[in-house]
C-alpha positions as CSV (number, residue, x, y, z in Angstrom):
1,M,183.8,156.9,-55.0
2,H,186.0,154.8,-53.0
3,E,188.9,157.3,-53.1
4,I,186.7,159.8,-51.6
5,L,185.6,157.4,-48.9
6,Y,189.2,156.4,-48.5
7,L,190.4,159.8,-47.9
8,R,187.7,160.6,-45.5
9,A,188.9,157.4,-43.4
10,C,192.3,158.6,-43.7
11,R,191.3,162.2,-42.3
12,D,189.6,160.4,-39.1
13,I,192.6,158.4,-38.3
14,L,194.8,161.8,-38.5
15,T,192.1,163.7,-36.3
16,K,190.8,160.9,-33.9
17,R,193.8,158.8,-33.0
18,D,192.6,157.8,-29.7
19,S,189.0,157.2,-30.6
20,P,188.6,155.1,-33.6
21,K,184.7,154.8,-33.2
22,A,184.1,157.4,-36.0
23,L,186.6,155.3,-38.3
24,H,184.5,152.2,-37.2
25,K,181.3,153.7,-38.6
26,L,183.1,155.0,-41.6
27,I,184.6,151.6,-42.6
28,Q,181.2,149.9,-42.0
29,K,179.8,152.3,-44.8
30,L,183.0,151.7,-47.0
31,L,182.3,147.9,-46.7
32,G,178.9,148.2,-47.5
33,K,179.9,149.7,-50.7
34,E,182.0,146.9,-51.5
35,F,185.2,148.8,-50.3
36,Q,188.2,146.4,-49.3
37,P,190.1,146.9,-46.3
38,N,193.4,146.4,-48.2
39,Y,192.4,148.7,-51.0
40,I,195.3,151.0,-52.0
41,S,194.6,154.7,-52.8
42,H,195.6,156.2,-56.1
43,S,196.3,159.5,-54.4
44,D,198.9,158.4,-51.8
45,N,199.5,154.6,-52.8
46,S,198.7,153.5,-49.2
47,S,196.0,151.3,-47.7
48,L,194.2,152.4,-44.3
49,I,196.6,150.3,-42.4
50,H,199.5,152.1,-43.6
51,V,198.2,155.3,-42.9
52,A,197.3,154.1,-39.3
53,A,200.4,152.7,-38.8
54,R,202.4,155.9,-39.9
55,E,200.3,157.9,-37.7
56,K,201.0,155.6,-34.7
57,C,197.2,154.8,-34.1
58,T,197.6,151.4,-32.6
59,K,193.9,151.3,-31.9
60,C,193.1,151.8,-35.6
61,V,195.7,149.3,-36.7
62,N,194.1,146.8,-34.2
63,L,190.5,147.6,-35.4
64,L,191.4,146.9,-39.2
65,L,193.2,143.8,-38.3
66,T,190.6,142.2,-36.1
67,D,187.3,143.7,-37.3
68,Y,188.1,144.0,-40.9
69,S,190.8,141.4,-41.6
70,A,193.1,143.8,-43.1
71,D,196.1,142.1,-44.2
72,P,199.2,143.0,-41.9
73,N,201.3,142.2,-44.9
74,V,200.0,144.4,-47.4
75,L,202.5,146.4,-49.6
76,D,201.9,150.0,-50.7
77,G,203.1,151.7,-53.9
78,R,206.6,151.8,-52.3
79,G,206.5,148.0,-51.5
80,T,206.5,149.1,-47.9
81,S,204.4,147.2,-45.2
82,P,202.7,148.7,-42.2
83,L,205.4,147.1,-40.1
84,I,208.1,149.0,-41.6
85,Y,206.1,152.3,-41.0
86,S,205.5,151.4,-37.3
87,V,209.3,150.5,-36.7
88,C,210.3,153.7,-38.4
89,K,208.3,155.6,-36.0
90,A,209.5,153.7,-33.0
91,D,205.9,152.8,-32.3
92,A,206.2,149.7,-30.0
93,N,202.6,149.4,-29.5
94,T,201.5,149.2,-33.1
95,T,204.7,147.0,-34.0
96,A,203.4,144.5,-31.2
97,V,199.7,144.6,-32.8
98,L,201.3,144.0,-36.1
99,L,203.6,141.3,-35.1
100,R,200.8,139.4,-33.5
101,A,198.8,139.5,-36.3
102,G,201.5,137.9,-38.2
103,A,203.4,140.7,-39.8
104,N,206.5,139.5,-41.9
105,T,209.7,140.7,-40.2
106,S,212.0,139.7,-43.1
107,H,210.3,141.9,-45.9
108,V,212.6,144.4,-47.6
109,S,210.9,147.4,-49.0
110,R,212.4,149.3,-52.0
111,W,212.2,152.4,-49.9
112,K,212.5,151.6,-46.2
113,G,214.6,148.4,-45.9
114,S,213.5,145.8,-43.6
115,P,211.8,146.2,-40.3
116,S,215.0,144.5,-38.6
117,M,217.3,146.9,-40.1
118,N,215.0,149.9,-39.4
119,A,215.0,149.0,-35.6
120,L,218.8,148.5,-35.6
121,Q,219.3,152.0,-37.1
122,H,216.6,153.5,-34.9
123,A,218.5,151.9,-31.4
124,T,221.9,153.2,-32.8
125,H,220.6,156.6,-33.4
126,L,219.1,156.8,-29.9
127,Q,222.3,155.6,-28.4
128,H,224.1,158.1,-30.3
129,T,221.8,161.1,-29.4
130,A,221.9,159.8,-25.5
131,V,225.7,160.5,-25.4
């Protein structure tokens, strides 16, 4: 049951990035069914905050952190934090929200490295493409 509800919430993040009202209602339903905000899905090894960070949905990330106490340092199945995804996507707004919530900047994932390494690589890439 959790997996189906999780997938519906992911779909809402993907389709309603600018208006997380539907997501808010769905999360309320999920939590009413003993759903945990840091639940890691079996289908994609992610939590809702990972999906929101990957999709650059700053409002969704903020909603999950402030209203539902999602953990900004929860690790997905690859050992990757939401902060690493937001940095890889060069999403300054979501990165700022995660940092204000206490996201760990020194965590190194098995797959994507650390947020600092990713930010440096992204900046170097931008520098080379601007020339």
